[in-house]
N, C-alpha and C positions, 0 to 999 in steps of 0.2 A: 504494500500500500504506500502511495506517495507520502512523504513526510508531512505535508500540509494537512492531509486527511487525518493522519495519526495525531498530530498536534491538536486538531479541532476536537477530536474525541477525548483526548487525555485532559485537555484544559478545562473541561467542565467539572472535573473532580476538585473539591475544595482542599485537597491535600496533595503533596508531592508523592509520586509513586515510589514504592519501596523497590529495593534492588530486585527482589524475586519477581515482582510484577513486570518490571522492565525487561528482565531476562525472558519471561514467558511471552511477552508481546513480540520481542525480537524473533523468537523461535517460530511463533505463529506467522509473522510476516514472511519468514523464510520458507513457508509452506509445510512446516512439520506439524505432526500431531503434538499436543502439549498435555502433560500431566502436571498439575499443581497440587502438591501435598503441603498443607500449611495449617496452623492452628485455627480453631473457630474464631471468627471475627477479625482475621488478619487481612481480609480484602481479596480473597480468591475470586469473588464475583466480578471484580474489575476485568480480569482476563476473559471471563465468559462474555461480559457485555461488550468488550472490545471485539471479540470474534463475531458476535451477532451483528454489531453495527458495520463491521468491515464487509460482511456479506450483503447487508442491506444496501450499502453504498455502491456495491459492485453489481447489483441487480440479481443476486442469488438469494436463495432462501436459507433460513436458519431455524433449527429445531433445538429447543431447550428442554431437556428431560430431567425429571426428578423422581425419586423413589416413592413419594407419598403425595396424595392429593393436596394436603394442606400446604406443602412446600410449592407445588405447582401453582396453586392459587396465588400465593405470595409473589412468586416470580412473575406471574402474569400481570399482577397489579404494578410491580416495579417497572416492567418493560413497557406497559401502557403509559406510565408516567413519563418515560423517556422518549417514546416514539409515537404515541397517540393510539387510541383504541382501534383505528382502522388498520393499523399496521401489525397488530398482534392478535393471535388466536389462541384458543385454549381447548385441548382435548384430554379429558380425564376419564373417559368411560361413561360417566353419568352427566358430563357437561360438554357441550359442543358449542364453541363460540368462534365464528370467523375462521373455520378450519383451513381455508385456502389462503390465509394471510401470508405475507413474506416471512413473518416471525411467528412460530407456533410453539407454545409451551405444552408439554404433554407428559404423562407418566411413561416410564420406560416400557411398560407392557404395551401401551398403545403403539409405540414406534416398532416394537418387535412384530406386532400383528400386521402393521402396514408393510413391513418388509416381506413377511411370509405371504401376504395377499398380493404381492407383485405391484404395489403402487409405484407410479412413475416418480422417481427421485432424481431425475437428471439435472434439475435446477437447484438441488439441495447442495449447499456449500459447506456447512458446518453443523455438527451436532455437539451440543454441550451435554456431558454426562455428569450431573451434579451428584454429590455424595457417592462417588463411584466405589467407595469402599464397601458399599452395600452388596457387592458381588460375593461377599462371604456369607450373606444371609441364606439360610437353608432353602427357602421357597422362592425368594425374589432374585437371588444371586445369579442363577443360570441365565436370566433374561439379559443382564448386562453383557455377558460373554456372547450370547447369540447376536445381539445388536452389533458388537464390535467386530465379530467375524463376518457377518452377512451384509453390513452396509456397503454400498457401492464404493469402489476404490478411490473415486475422486473426492469423497467427502472427508474433510478434516475433522479431527476430534479434539475437543477441549475437555479434559477429565479433571474434575475437582474432587479432592479427597481431604479428609482429616489427616493429620500427621501419622504416617505409618512407617515402620522401620524398613520395609522392603519395597518402597515406591519404585526403586530402580529395577527391581525384579518385574514389576508390572510393566514398566517402560520397555524392558527388553522383549517381553511377550508381545506388546502392541507393535513394536518394530518388526518382529517376526511375521505377524499376520497382516499388518497394514502398511508398513513402511517407516521411514525415519521418525522417531518420537523423542522429544526433548523432555526430560524430567526436571522439574524445579522443586526443590525441597527447602522449606523455610521452617526452621525450628523455633525461631524467636517469636514470642507472643507480641502482639502490638501493644498490649498493656501488661506489665509485669504482674505476676501472681504471687501473693503471700498465702501460705498454707498454715492453718491453725487447727489445734486440737482442743476441744472444749469438754471439760468434765466437771461435774458437781460433786463436791466433797461434803456429804451430809454429816460427817463426823463433827465438823466445825462450822457448817453452813457457808463454806466458801465456794465461789465459782472460779475455776481455774481456766483461763483463756490463754493458751500458750502456743508459740510457734511449733509446727510439726518438725521442721528442719532447722538446724542451727549449724552454720559453717559447713553446709553440705552433708551433714550427718543427722541421724535421728536425734531429737532433743532428749538429752540424758535425764532432765528433770521429768519429762513426760514418761519416759521409761520407768523411772523410779516410782512415780505416783501410780502409774498403771499397775505396777507389780505389788503395790501395797494394799490393794483392795481385793476382796474375795470375789472370785468369778468362777463360773462353771467351766471345766476343762473339756476339750474335745469338741468335735463338730457334730458328732452323732447324738441324737436325742437321748439315747440310753446312757451316754457318758456324762453324768451330771455331778461328778465329784468336784467339790469346791477346791479352788487353787488360789494362791496368793497368800501374803503374810497375814491378812486380816487386820492390819493396823487401821485401815480406813474403810468407811462405808461409802463407796463411790457409786454414782448414779448418772444416768443420762439426764442432762439439763432439760427442764420442761420447755415446751415451745414458747411459752410466755417469757421465760428467762432468756432464751436464746434471742428472741426478737428485741427484748428490752436491752440486752447487752449490745446487740448490733446498733441499735439506735443511739446508745450512749457513746459508742465508738465511731459514730458517723459512717457506718458501713451499710446503710440502706441506700437504695432499694436492694432487696434480696429475693432470690429464687430459692425456696426451701423444698428440697427434694424428699418426698416420702413415697415409698413404693407401694402405696395403697390408695385407691380412689376414695374409699370411705374415710380413711384417716386424713386425706387432704381436705375433704369437706368439713370433717369434724374440727380440724385444726383452725381453719378459717373462721368457722362459727365461734369456737371457744375464744379465739383471740379477740374477736369483736365483742363477745359477751363479757369479756374481762374488762372492757372499757377502753381498750387501746384504739386509738384513731390517729391516722397520719395524713388526713386530707384537709385541704382548705376549702372554703365555700365555693370559690371559683373552680376548683378542681371538680367538686361535686356537680356543678352545673354542666361542665364539659362531659363528664362521665355519663350523665343522663342524656345528653345529646347523642353520644355515640351509641348508647343502648337503644334509645328510641329509634334511631336511624336503622340500625342493623336488625332489630327485632320487630320491625313494623309488620313483617309478613306473617308473624305468628299470631294465632288466635288467643284471646284472653284465657280461655280454658286451658290451652296448651301451656301458656306462660305460668298459670297457677300450679299445674301439676309438676312443672319443672322447677318450682321454688323460686320464681322470679323476684318476689319481694325480699327474701333472704339474700339472694344473689346481689340485688341492688343495694341492700343495707350494708353488705360487706364491701362492695365497691365504694360506697360513700365514705367508708372508713379507711380507704386505701388498701384494702385486703381482698384477695380472691383465691380461688382454687382453679387448677387447670389440669384436666386429664381426659382420657378417652371416654369417660362416662358422661361428659357434658355434650350437649348437641353442638354441632359446629358453629352456629350463630353465637352462642354464649362464649365459646372459646375465642372467637374472633373479637368479641367485645373486650375480653380480658387482654388479648394481645395488643389491640389498638390502644387501650387505656394505659397499658404498661409502657409501650413504646413512647407515648406522649408524656411520660413521667408523672402520670396521675395515680399510680399505685406504688406502694412501698414494699409490700410483702405478697408474694404469690406462692402458694403451696402447690407443688406440681409433682406428677409422676415423671418417669424418665422420657416419656414420649415428647415432652416439650424440648428436650435437648437435641432432637433430630431436625435440623434444618430451619425451624421457625426462628426468625430473627427477633429475639427478646433478650438482649444483653442486660446484665445487672451489675451493680458494684460488687455484690457478694453472692456466693452460692453456698448453701448449707446442705450437707448430706447427712441425713439422720441415721441411716444404717448402710453398711456396705454389703448387705445381702438383699436379694429381692426374690419374689416368688415368680416363677416363669410359667405357671399354669399347671405344672405337675411336680415341681420340686423347688427348693430354695437354692440359689447360687450366689456366690460371692462376685462382686463386680470385677470385671477384667480391667487391666490397665487402660485399654482403649475406651471402655465404657466410662471409667473414672475421668479420663481426660475429656471425653465428650461432655460430661456434666460440668466439670470445672471450667470448660471452655467458655461458658456463659458469663464468667466473672470478669468484670473490667470492661467499661464502655469506652471505646476508642474516641478520643477527642474530648472526653468528659472526666474520666478518672485517671489519676496518676498511677494507681495500682489497683488491682482487683484482689479479692480475698476468697479463699475456699476454706470452709469450716467443716470439719468432721467431728461428730459427737461421740463421746465415750459410749461403748456398748459392753455389756458383760460377756458377750459371745464373740467379740473380735478384739484381738490384742493390738496394742499400740504399734508393735512391730509391723503388723500387716498394714496398718494405716500408713506408716512411714514408707514401707516398700512400694505402695501404690503411688505415693507422692513423688518418689524418686524414680519410678520406672519410666524408661524411655523406649520400651520394646513393645510395639503394637504391630504384630505381624499379620499381614493380610493373607488370608488363605481362601483359595477358590472353593466354592460349593457346587461347582458345575457337575451335572449328572444328566445322562440322556433321559428325557421324559417321553411318555407315549406320544403326546402331541408333537414334540420336537422330532422324534424319529419318523412319524408320519409325514411331517413337512420335509424332512431330509429325503425321504423316498420320493415324494411328489416333485421335488425341485432339482435333485441331483442324481447322477448315476451312482452305482454301488461304490465304486472306488472313491469318488469325490465325497460321498457321504461319510465314509470311514475316515477320509483324510481330514474332514472338518472336525471330527472328534479329537484328532491329534493336534489341531490348532487351538484347542481350548487352553485357558490359563491353568486349569487343573493339570492337564498333561504336561504343560511347560514346567510347572512346579514339580511334578513327579519326576520329570527328566532331570531337573536340577538336583533333586534329592538323590536320584540314582547315581549321578556323577559324584556327589558327596559320599554316598554310601560305598560306591565302588572304590573310592580312594581309601576309605577306612578298611574295606575288605582286603585291599592289597597290603596295607600295613599290618593287619591282623594275621594274614596268611604268612607273611614273612616272620612275624613274631612267633607264630605257632611252630614254624620250622625250627627257629632258634630254641624254643622251649623244649621241643621234643629231642633236639640234639643234646640239650643240657640234662634232660631226664634219662637219656640212654645210659645204661650201665654196662661196663665191660665184663661184669661178673654174672649177668643173666638178664632175664626178661623182667623189666620193672613193672609192667602192667600185670603180669602173672602174680608178682609179689603183692601188688596193691589189691588184687581180688581176694587175697587170703589174709591181708593184714590191714589194720587201720592206720591213719596218718601218724599216730604216736608209736607204731610198731607192734601194737597188741594184735595177737592172732585173732582173726575174725572167726566167728562161729560158722558152722556149716550153713546156717540160714543166710547170713550175710554173704557168704561166698556164692551161694546159689543166686541171690539177688543181683550180685555184681556181674554174674555171667549172663544175665538177661539182655536181650537186644530188642530195639523197637520193632513192633510187629508181632512179637511172640505173645501167645495167649496163655494166661495162667489162671488157676482157680483162686477166687478171692472170697473170703468170708469176713466182711467188715460192714458194720452198720446195717442198713437194710438190704445190702447186696450179698447174694450167695450164688456164685456161679462163675462163668468165664468172664475175663476182662482182658483187653488188649493193652500191652505195654507200649507207651508212647515216649517215655523218657526215663533214664536212670541217671543218678547224680551221686558222686562221692561227697559226703558231708562229714564233718568232724564227728558227728554223732552216729555215723553209719551210713549205709546205702539208702537212698530215697528213690522210690519207684513211683511213677505216675502212670495210672491205667485209666482206660475208658470202658464203661460198661455197655452192654447192648442197648440200653435206654439212652445212651449218649451222655451219661454223667461222668465227671472226672473224680478220681479218688487218689489220694496220696497214701503210699504204703511204706512201712519200714519193717525191720526184722521183728519188731514187737507184734506185728499183725499176723505172724505165722508161728506154728508150733513145730514145724519140720521144714527141711529144705524144699524149695519149690522146683517143680519140673514142668516145662512148657507142655501144654495140651495140643499145641499146633501153632500155626502162624497165619497172619493175614498180611496183605499188601496195604500199607498205609496210603492215604491220599497224597498226591504230589505236593500240595501246598500245605506245608507244616504249620498249622495254626490251631493248636489244641485249646486255646482260649476262646476260639470262635465256636458258636453253637452249631453252625452248619458243618464245620469240620468234625466236631464230636458226633453229630448225628450220622454223618457218612461213615465214620469208624464203626459206630454201633450197627449200621446196616450190614457192613461187611462182616462184622463179627457174627451176626445172626446167620449169615449164609455160610460161614466157615465150617469145614469138616474137622471135628475135634476128637481127640482121644479122651479117654476117661482121665479125670484129674488125679495124676499120680504124684506122690511126694518122694523125694530122694531119701535114700537110706542115710541114717546118721553116720558120721565118720569120727575117727579119733583125732582129727585135726591134721594140718599139713606138717610135713617134716621141715627141718631147718632149710630155708631157701638160700641159694648161693649168693644172692645180692646182699644178704646181711653181712657179708664180708667186705662190702664196698665202704671205704672210709668216708665217702661223700654221699652216703645214702640219704641223709636228711635233706640235703640240698637238692638231690635228684627227685625226691618225693615232692618237695615244694614246687619244683619246676613242672613236674607232672600234673600237680593240682592246678597250677596256673594254666597249663596247656589245656586242661579240661574246660576251664572257664572260657578261654580264648576260642576253643573249638565250638562251644555252645553259642558264643556271640557270632562267630562266622556263620553258623547255621541260621541264626535269627536274621542276620543281615542279608543272606542269600534269599530267604523267604520274602523279606521286604522288597528286594529288587524285583523278584518275580511278580509279587502282587502289584507293585506300581507299574510294571511294564504292561500288565494286561487287564487292570481293573476296569478302565473305561471301555475297552473293547469287549470284555465279558458282559458288562452292563448293557452295552448296545446290543450284543447278540441276544441277551436275555429278553430285553424289551421287544426286539424284532421277533423272537421266537413266540412270545405271548401274542403279539399282534397277528402273526401268521396263523397260529392255532385258533384264534378267535375270529378269523376271517376278515382282517383289516388290510392285510398286505399279501400279495402274491410274491413271495421272495424270489422264486425262480425267475419270474418275468420282470421282477423289480418294478412293480407298479401298485398303486392303491386300488382297493376295491371300492364299492359304493360306501361301505362302512368307513373305510379309511379316509375317503374324501370328507365325510362328516366330522370325523375325529380331528382332521387337520384344521378345522375351523372352530374347535372347542378349546378355549384357553382357560383352564382351571386346574388347581393342584390335584383334583380328583377327576381329571379329564376322561380317563377310560371308564370309570364308574358311571359317569354321566352318560357316556355313549352306550355302554352295555345296558343300562336301564332304559334308555331311549329305544334301542332296537328290540328290547324285550317287551315293549309296549307298556312299561310301568306308568308312563305319563299320559297315555292316550285315554280319551273318553272321560276326562275329568272336567268339572267346572273350573272357572278361573281361580277361585279362592282355594279349592282343594289342590289344584296344580301348584299354586304358590306355596302352600303349606308343605307339600311333599318335596318340592325342590329345595325348600329352606333347610331340609335335613342334611343336604350336601354342603351348604355354605356355613351352617351354624356349628359352633364348637363351644361346649360348656367348659369354662376355664376356672371356675371358682373351686377352691378346695372343699367346699360343701357338696354334699350329694345333690345331684340334679333332681328336680321335681319329676313326678310321674308324668309321662307324656299323655296328652289329650288328643283324641281323634274325633272329628266331627261325625263320622259314621263308620260302619263296618267296612265299607269299600276302601276308604282311605287307610284304615288300619291294615287291611289285606295288602294294599299296595306298599305300605311301609315295610311289612314283613317280607314282601318280595324284594324290595330294594335292599334290605338288610341281608337277605340270603345271597343276593348277587354280590354284595360287598364282601361277605365272608368267603365266597368261592374265589373271588379275585384276589383277596388277601392271601389265601392259601397258595394260589398260583404264584404270586409275587414272592412268597417265602421259599417255595420250591426252587425258584430261579435265582435266589440270593439277592433279591431287590428289596429296597425299603418299602414297607407297606403304606398304602394310601391311608388317609385319615378316615376312620369309619364314620358313617352318617349318624347324625344326632337329631332326634325328634324334638328337642327342647324348645325350638322356636316355631314348631308347626302350628300350634293354636294361635300364636300371635300373628303369624303371616296370614293365616286363614281369616282372622278377624279384620286385619287391616285391609287386605285386598277385598274383603267382603263389605267394606264401607264403614267399619266401626271407627270411632274417633280416637285420636292419639291419646287424649287425656284419659279416656275410659280404659284404654289398653294398659297404659303405664301405671295407672292407679291400681289396676287389678293384678298386674304381673310384677314379679320380683326382678325388674331390670331397670337400667338407667336409660335416660333419653338418648345418650350418646351410643350405647350398645344397640338400642332399637334402630337408630338411624343408620349406623354403620352396617349392621347385618341386613337391613332392608335394602340398602344400596348394593350390597353384594348379591342379594337375591335378584334385584332388578337387572343387574349385569348378566347373571346366568340365565334368567328368563329371557332376556333379550337375545342371547345366543341361541337358545332353544327356538325362539321365534323365527330364527333364520335357518337352522340346520335340521329341525325335527322332521322326520320322514312322514309323519301323519299331518295332513293339512289342518285337521281340527285342533291338534296340539299346537301347531304353529300359531293359529289364530288365538287360542286360549292364552298362550304365553304372551302374545302381544297385548291382549286386553289386560292381562294381569299386570304387565309393566305399567300401562297407563293408570290402572287403578291404584298401584302402589306409589306412583310418583306424584304425590300430592302433599299438601300440608307441610309439616315440619320436614319431611323427606325432600320435597321439592325445594323448600326454602334453604335447606342445607346444601343444595347444589348451586345456589346463587353465590357468585363471587362477591364478597363484601367489599366495602370501600377501602 
């Protein structure tokens, strides 16, 4: 781009560009793809906006993609402010605005679908992939890789990412699949971050607010105080033994104490992260009930303007059931909560009021940290563990950095603050480790899905389809791992040769001696000797625990306490054995050939060993006769016997590591190919693909247009007629079983069905799901998520015309959950309205979409101001 154009674009920013921004712009002007990995709030978006405007000025189109709709809506508003509404469009599945505009903001899934649908992209000049580190997300991640691989070669990429430690690894991959890629890494935050640890000492009523890190090391005072209080040890629920000196009664500071302390230290506004929606709401209400208020009258007036403008489309009854009066009361005090349980219009009011400086405390779940631009002076993290839907997990360094990245407002604050509260279940050492960590490794989550394979068959020949798998970032990382593992293998093989040379004795066979003697020279008993002689694949008789019968040996190991043997039973269970488990020497009953991929920790491996064991022809379980013990062995005359035994023991460990490394190489070399073959096999067996002719059947054509994490389940149900002949509301209810997932730790409520026919269809859907899951297990694939009827009654009532206020008042769900699930339902119904084989089902699906897209659901699709 001519220098005058670049100056015109850059000069509109009220700040001088940083080095990393200039470096990225230079690379983009040079025609390269660009990856910018930088902390939250550092100005990565400048590079994206520059790429977009460059294309606009040259008469080409620009697509801006984001992982979530909230971020897409925000970028749409930002770009409209820069270029005008007529130049910008928005495509997010449930919202279509000016889709043919020169600049279009969209979710990454929409772009992937456009590519597979064969849309004309010849005028497309650049694609911005915002939050590209989402490619490690289990469900959304593969979409990024599909887009990067399949986009036309002439399209430039601008990839924006949080700081990751292997950004150059990602750059090498994009260079391989698309061409020259420049990686720009910025470690420095635009606003320096101070990290604090906050603990309440109830022994003396003191609140201790102290730095987490001092002179680059964990704060010794914090270590000492943390060690002085009683806490429960261990991470498991059953390990509740108290630890610590017990000198102090330490506690987590109350939320009121935390906010008051921040206010006294001039550290507001703050985002207070609590990983519970209900607790976010309770915290906001309790803070206001305690009398705290941070708002001025003029602030309250502006807050009410924002709320009135954005919530004008909601009915009074809907506002009542959503708790509008309490919501507004909290806003008036400068306090709010923000989480996925709020309907989008409420969240947008909070976001707008916070950005305008009208709020001082927002209690939020971690969803706020993803993309939405809401910087604060301070971030508080109440706990370092969160519930994921099925278990509690400790925050990763990347997640911790994502949360604390909101602290410090560029151009406003000299420094930001991140405050972690004391917890009886997390040691200060863990807090300090997170604060010091700089390792955020990006790992591909790419895997072949049924829809992906169908589209590969439809679009490419057999060889090209397989080649595209090898172009994935997952394969690139596996190949890099293989190089690293191969280097280690070479070193360990050389070391094994050296150790075996050191262990060899000129006086006799050292291994023979080890089979009859322990490491300290004690003569092994005949049982130990017989165990030492066992080899992998041999079958022995085992009587331990609940198992009585044959078991296959998969490993033997020399330990100081004797020989340890690992066996697998016909049922696929693993058992560890020692000499204490036998009353006489063991004699093999026969042998089996173990599977080629040595993975005894994997269930599918153990199951396969069990199957082979069941088919084996075995002799009766004989025991060796007792012996009087071995005679004196010649190697006992070796003056260096102890050193040779130590070398032999090290050689055993090295040989075991070599075996493990070889298995890892084999698994990495073939894992994607095996998954592709398994998916293709299932599709062929079920009539979606003619693999010999390499083309899709009618079923395959339909599947290629179904984009959902349970794509094959939807297709199988559709072709089984599960959705046919139902009225609009019943169809919506049944389809909701595929999109809904009960995530609460509480037991789900009993499902409700409007009639016996819908119940029968649900049972049919569940049966199809079970058969498909069994098929996935047999092929070694991850199982799809099972359908859940928990939303069926709600979807039926909503599409049937019942009011939002009545539904939410009767059901145990939040407005945000209702809107999000209904939007997902609308999306899948829309796809069925296009691909369903039965014309009546297509019509019913389209009518159900129209009936569902009303009231708060329709209003939540409107892009706020």
